[in-house]
Every structure is written in structure tokens, then in C-alpha cells.
C-alpha positions as CSV (number, residue, x, y, z in Angstrom):
1,M,0.0,0.0,0.0
2,K,1.3,3.4,-1.0
3,K,2.1,5.8,1.8
4,K,1.1,9.3,1.1
5,I,3.8,11.9,1.7
6,A,2.6,15.2,3.1
7,A,3.4,18.0,0.7
8,V,5.4,20.9,2.0
9,A,3.1,23.9,2.3
10,G,2.5,25.2,-1.2
11,V,6.1,25.4,-2.4
12,V,9.3,24.0,-1.0
13,V,11.6,26.4,0.7
14,I,14.9,26.4,-1.1
15,A,18.1,27.6,0.4
16,L,20.3,29.9,-1.6
17,G,22.5,28.2,-4.2
18,V,20.4,25.0,-4.6
19,V,18.3,24.0,-7.6
20,F,14.5,24.2,-7.5
21,L,12.9,20.8,-7.0
22,K,9.3,19.9,-8.0
23,P,7.8,18.3,-4.9
24,E,6.1,15.7,-7.1
25,S,9.3,14.4,-8.4
26,F,10.7,13.8,-5.0
27,E,7.5,12.3,-3.8
28,K,7.6,9.8,-6.6
29,K,11.1,8.8,-5.6
30,V,10.0,8.3,-2.0
31,E,6.9,6.3,-3.1
32,K,9.1,4.1,-5.3
33,L,11.6,3.6,-2.4
34,E,8.8,2.6,0.0
35,E,7.1,0.3,-2.6
36,E,10.1,-1.5,-3.9
37,T,12.2,-1.8,-0.7
38,L,11.5,-5.0,1.2
39,S,14.7,-5.0,3.2
40,Y,17.8,-2.9,4.0
41,Q,21.0,-2.9,5.9
42,M,22.6,0.4,6.9
43,S,25.9,0.9,8.8
44,G,27.5,4.0,10.1
45,N,28.9,5.9,13.0
46,M,26.9,8.0,15.5
47,E,28.3,10.7,17.8
48,L,26.4,12.2,20.7
49,L,27.5,15.4,22.4
50,H,26.9,15.5,26.2
51,S,28.1,18.8,27.6
52,E,31.8,18.6,26.7
53,D,31.9,14.9,26.3
54,V,31.4,12.9,23.0
55,K,30.2,9.4,22.9
56,S,30.8,7.4,19.8
57,Y,28.9,4.3,18.5
58,A,29.2,2.0,15.5
59,I,25.7,1.0,14.4
60,T,24.4,-1.4,11.9
61,S,20.6,-1.4,11.3
62,S,18.8,-4.2,9.4
63,W,15.2,-4.6,8.4
64,L,13.1,-7.1,6.6
65,K,9.4,-7.3,5.7
66,N,7.9,-10.4,4.2
67,E,4.8,-12.5,4.5
68,Q,5.8,-13.7,7.9
69,G,6.0,-10.2,9.4
70,E,8.4,-7.3,10.0
71,F,11.8,-7.8,11.5
72,F,14.4,-5.4,12.9
73,K,17.9,-5.8,14.2
74,V,20.2,-3.0,15.5
75,E,23.8,-3.8,16.4
76,M,25.2,-1.0,18.5
77,T,28.9,-0.9,19.7
78,D,30.0,1.7,22.2
79,K,33.4,2.7,20.9
80,N,34.4,4.2,24.2
81,L,33.7,1.1,26.2
82,N,34.2,-1.5,23.5
83,Q,30.8,-3.1,24.3
84,Q,28.2,-4.3,22.0
85,Q,24.4,-4.6,22.5
86,I,21.9,-5.9,20.0
87,I,18.2,-5.0,19.8
88,L,16.2,-7.6,17.9
89,K,12.5,-7.7,17.0
90,N,10.9,-10.8,15.5
91,N,7.5,-12.5,15.8
92,E,8.4,-13.8,19.3
93,G,9.1,-10.4,20.9
94,V,11.7,-7.8,21.4
95,F,15.1,-8.9,22.7
96,V,18.1,-7.0,24.1
97,I,21.2,-9.1,23.6
98,T,24.3,-8.4,25.7
99,P,27.1,-10.7,24.5
100,S,29.6,-9.5,27.2
101,L,27.2,-10.7,29.9
102,N,26.0,-13.9,28.1
103,Q,22.5,-12.7,28.6
104,V,19.4,-12.0,26.5
105,F,16.5,-9.9,27.9
106,K,13.1,-10.4,26.4
107,F,10.5,-7.6,26.4
108,K,7.0,-7.0,25.2
109,G,6.3,-3.7,23.5
110,E,6.2,-1.7,20.3
111,W,10.0,-1.2,19.7
112,P,11.2,0.3,17.5
113,T,8.0,2.1,16.3
114,N,7.4,3.7,19.8
115,S,9.9,6.6,19.1
116,P,12.2,8.0,16.4
117,K,15.5,6.3,15.8
118,P,18.2,8.2,13.9
119,Y,19.6,5.0,12.4
120,L,16.4,3.7,10.9
121,L,15.2,4.5,7.4
122,Q,11.6,4.6,8.6
123,T,12.4,7.5,10.9
124,M,14.0,9.6,8.1
125,L,11.0,9.0,5.8
126,E,8.6,9.9,8.6
127,L,10.1,13.4,8.7
128,L,8.5,14.1,5.3
129,K,5.1,13.9,6.9
130,N,5.8,16.9,9.1
131,E,4.1,20.0,7.7
132,S,7.2,22.0,8.6
133,A,9.6,19.8,6.7
134,E,11.5,21.6,3.9
135,V,13.0,19.7,1.0
136,S,15.6,21.1,-1.3
137,S,17.6,19.7,-4.2
138,V,21.4,20.0,-3.7
139,S,24.3,19.0,-5.8
140,D,24.7,15.6,-4.2
141,G,21.1,14.7,-3.6
142,Y,18.1,15.9,-1.5
143,L,18.3,17.7,1.8
144,I,15.4,17.5,4.3
145,E,15.2,19.9,7.2
146,A,12.5,19.3,9.9
147,P,11.8,19.7,13.6
148,A,13.4,17.1,15.9
149,S,11.3,15.1,18.3
150,Y,13.4,12.7,20.3
151,P,11.8,11.9,23.7
152,S,15.2,11.1,25.2
153,A,17.0,14.1,23.7
154,T,14.7,17.1,24.3
155,S,17.4,19.6,23.7
156,L,17.3,18.8,19.9
157,V,15.0,21.2,18.1
158,Y,15.7,20.5,14.4
159,Q,17.5,18.1,12.2
160,K,18.9,17.6,8.7
161,V,18.8,14.5,6.6
162,L,20.7,14.1,3.3
163,F,19.7,11.5,0.7
164,D,22.0,10.9,-2.2
165,K,20.6,10.8,-5.8
166,E,20.0,7.0,-5.3
167,M,17.8,7.8,-2.3
168,K,20.3,6.4,0.2
169,P,20.8,8.4,3.4
170,K,24.2,9.9,3.9
171,Y,23.6,11.6,7.3
172,L,21.2,12.7,10.0
173,M,22.3,15.6,12.2
174,G,20.4,17.0,15.1
175,Y,20.8,20.5,16.5
176,N,20.0,22.3,19.7
177,A,18.5,25.8,20.0
178,D,22.0,27.3,19.8
179,N,22.6,25.6,16.4
180,L,25.1,23.2,17.9
181,C,25.1,19.7,16.5
182,E,24.5,17.2,19.4
183,L,23.6,14.2,17.2
184,N,25.6,13.2,14.2
185,M,24.7,10.0,12.4
186,Q,26.9,9.4,9.4
187,F,26.1,6.4,7.1
188,V,29.0,4.7,5.4
189,D,27.2,1.8,3.7
190,V,23.5,1.5,2.7
191,Q,22.1,-1.5,0.9
192,Y,18.5,-2.0,-0.2
193,N,16.8,-5.4,-0.8
194,V,19.4,-7.4,1.1
195,T,19.2,-11.2,1.3
196,F,19.7,-12.2,4.9
197,D,20.6,-15.7,6.3
198,E,17.6,-17.7,7.5
199,D,18.6,-17.3,11.2
200,F,19.7,-13.6,11.0
201,F,16.6,-12.4,13.0
202,V,16.6,-15.3,15.4
203,Q,17.6,-14.6,19.0
204,P,20.6,-16.5,20.4
205,K,19.8,-19.6,22.4
206,T,23.3,-20.7,23.4
207,S,26.3,-19.2,25.1
208,M,27.8,-16.2,23.2
209,N,31.2,-16.5,24.8
210,S,32.0,-12.8,24.2
211,V,34.3,-11.1,26.7
212,T,34.4,-7.3,27.2
213,T,36.9,-5.7,29.6
214,S,35.2,-3.1,31.8
215,Y,36.7,0.3,32.0
216,L,35.4,0.6,35.6
217,E,36.7,-1.0,38.7
218,E,35.0,-1.3,42.1
219,A,37.3,1.5,43.3
220,D,35.8,3.9,40.7
221,L,32.3,3.6,42.2
222,P,30.1,5.4,42.8
223,L,29.5,7.4,39.7
224,Y,27.6,10.6,40.2
225,P,25.0,11.9,37.8
226,M,25.4,15.3,36.2
227,A,21.7,15.7,35.4
228,V,20.1,16.2,38.8
229,F,17.2,18.6,38.0
230,D,18.2,20.9,40.9
231,A,18.1,18.2,43.5
232,K,20.9,18.0,46.0
233,L,22.9,14.9,47.1
234,V,21.9,14.4,50.8
235,N,23.1,10.9,51.5
236,T,25.5,8.2,50.3
237,T,25.5,4.7,51.6
238,V,27.2,1.4,50.8
239,S,25.6,-2.0,51.3
240,S,26.8,-5.6,50.7
241,V,24.4,-8.4,49.8
242,G,25.7,-11.8,48.9
243,G,29.2,-10.4,48.4
244,T,28.0,-7.7,46.0
245,T,28.6,-4.1,46.9
246,E,25.9,-1.7,46.1
247,H,26.2,2.1,46.3
248,I,23.1,4.2,47.1
249,L,22.9,7.9,46.3
250,E,19.9,9.9,47.6
251,F,18.9,13.3,46.1
252,N,16.3,15.6,47.5
253,G,14.6,18.6,45.9
254,E,11.6,19.4,43.9
255,H,12.5,16.3,41.8
256,S,13.8,13.8,44.4
257,F,15.3,10.5,43.3
258,T,17.6,7.7,44.5
259,V,20.3,6.1,42.4
260,T,21.8,2.6,43.0
261,E,24.7,1.1,41.2
262,K,26.7,-2.1,41.4
263,Q,29.0,-4.3,39.4
264,I,27.6,-7.5,38.0
265,N,29.3,-10.7,37.1
266,V,29.3,-12.4,33.7
267,S,27.0,-15.3,33.7
268,E,28.8,-18.6,33.1
269,E,25.6,-20.1,31.7
270,F,23.6,-18.6,28.9
271,E,20.5,-16.8,30.3
272,L,17.3,-15.8,28.7
273,I,15.5,-13.4,31.0
274,E,11.8,-12.4,30.5
275,M,11.2,-8.8,31.6
276,N,8.0,-7.4,33.0
277,G,9.1,-3.8,32.4
278,E,9.0,-1.7,29.3
279,L,12.1,-1.3,27.1
280,V,13.2,2.4,27.1
281,E,15.8,3.4,24.5
282,G,17.8,6.6,24.6
283,L,20.1,7.6,21.8
284,G,22.9,5.8,23.4
285,M,21.5,3.7,26.2
286,L,19.1,0.9,26.7
287,A,17.1,0.6,29.9
288,Y,13.9,-0.9,31.3
289,Y,11.1,0.7,33.3
290,N,9.0,-0.9,35.9
291,G,6.8,1.2,38.1
292,N,8.9,4.0,39.6
293,K,12.2,2.3,38.7
294,L,14.4,2.6,35.6
295,T,17.4,0.2,35.2
296,A,20.2,0.2,32.7
297,I,23.0,-2.5,32.4
298,S,26.2,-1.3,30.9
299,T,29.8,-2.4,31.0
300,Q,29.2,-5.1,33.6
301,M,27.5,-2.6,35.8
302,E,23.8,-2.2,36.8
303,M,22.5,1.3,37.5
304,S,19.0,2.1,38.6
305,V,17.1,5.3,39.5
306,Y,14.0,5.4,41.6
307,S,11.6,8.4,41.6
308,D,8.0,9.4,41.9
309,D,8.9,12.9,40.7
310,L,10.9,12.3,37.5
311,S,9.4,11.3,34.2
312,V,10.8,8.2,32.5
313,M,12.9,10.3,30.1
314,Q,14.2,12.4,33.0
315,M,15.2,9.2,34.8
316,L,17.0,8.1,31.6
317,E,18.8,11.4,31.4
318,V,20.1,10.8,35.0
319,L,21.5,7.5,34.0
320,E,23.0,8.7,30.7
321,S,24.7,11.5,32.5
322,M,26.5,9.0,34.8
323,Q,28.3,7.5,31.9
324,V,30.5,10.5,31.2
325,S,31.7,11.7,34.6
326,V,33.2,10.2,37.7
327,M,33.3,12.7,40.5
328,K,35.4,12.2,43.5
């Protein structure tokens, strides 16, 4: 079924120095892309700017649609930590695969259609439905400028997407109100109508035997969040349960919350863990939400934030800000 692309109000706004483009011609290319593309695989590099810190990821996104359903697989490697996580959606559910822990977490939910993803073709095409989107023809393809709406990155206000003349994305860049690029997704290889192996979208069922060296030691803990929403740290405690040391940080203010963090051991046996909570995905972090608790597992460390005052995305911002600073 053809998807109708919203026309940009009346005429397309063209930046100085670019060639006028008939909206109909671009719409036809988009319609053809949507009609004829039954699978894709896109790989590239994503950089996220957090204050003065830059986090870098290598990302490969794969998608297939056939008579059996719609399948997604996103392989994300944190270059700073040398850790890979894989998000997979098939007919059995949504899975977060962490090879370094020999664990697979199974979720229910609507991922990835529950929010925009800068590394998915669907997100970039969806921008064209925004009435404020502007399309211009440039020397190397087609430039789309549109408002940004990433629940986990509210500082982004607009974004640019460049498609080459073959309708393959070259980049997606997100900017804040000061015109500073905080999100930079550069694609290095894009292939349409890819043939995948039969088991490509099947979750692992045996040990993955992947070892990742953590950059954190017990002596480095606790980490302290930079995003505290004007709350003040009022108490720090350490507890030990079953030989595991857990750090507890209590913050009080208009938005009170508690952070817990602990190192976790790699499972010797493969584990498939069914989760009751909801998968929450930031631009660079995966977490799960259950009631008033948001938990993320990263680099053999488990971090949680408890709060009745913070929204889910604010809780995610707290955890994401702990990844870039160790304050002693």
C-alpha cells in the first residue's frame, strides 16, 4: 500500500544556491523507495555530544518485511567502552542481547516504532510527513530539514537529513537551540533489498562467549549523575548483599530520586530473562522501566534510578549523565 507523503506547504523552501525541485518528483522517488524496498542494511557511526563529552557508536541497522512479518535488528557498539548490545524484534518479541554478559533480555512492546530512531530509514522517511519539513535539491542529492522530536533528547530542536541521488541516506544531524550539533549519524554503507541468512533475525539460544573488559573497577564507584534537576545529594551509603557491593545515592529537591549502582558478574551459563518492564531506549543507552524504577545495564554494571517525581525520560537522562563523569 502506498504511503502518502505530506506535501510541504505550497512550495518547498529552497536555500540559496540550490536547484528548485518539484515536490512531485521527490514524492515519486519516495513512493518508489517505499514500494520497492523489502529489506535494507545500513551501517555507520553515531556521535552524541553531552556537555563537553562525546560518545561514539558504530551502528548497523537491518530490516526485513515479508509474508511472515516485519523484523528489525540493530547492532550497537559503544566505541568508548568496546561493548556491543543488539536489539532484535521478531515474531516472538523484542530482545536485548548483551554478549559480554552472556544474557538475553526479552521484552513486550512496540519497539522500534514507539519513538524515532536516527539510524532507521523509517524515521527519516517519517520526517517528510511533518508539515514544517523543507525539501531542497542540492548538488549531491536531497536535503530535508525538519523539527526534531526525540523523547530522550529534548534539547534537539531541528534536524537535517541528506539522501543521495539514489535515495540512500548519507547523514542525519540533530541541532539544539544554539545551532550546535549534538547528534551526528553518518552512514558509510547502505544496501537495499538485502538477502539475509535464515537465522539472522533469530535470538541467540546458546552461550555467546564474548568477553568485554570493563573500564570501571570497584574503586571507581560510585559514579555521580550530572543531570540532577536541581536536586541535592543528601546521603551516600554502601551495602553488601551476597558479596556484591551496592552504592546508594539519595537526592532531595523538587524532583527527588535515588540512584543505586553495582558491578555484576558475567554469567557462566547462557541466560534468557523475560522482563515485565518496558524497554526504554535513549540515543545511546538501553534501559527498562517498571513502576517508579528505571534500570540500565552497561559495561558489567547495573544502574537504577527510583523516583516518583521524575518522568521516565528524565530518569533516563540521569543514568545517561552518569556514563560520562566520575566525580570524587
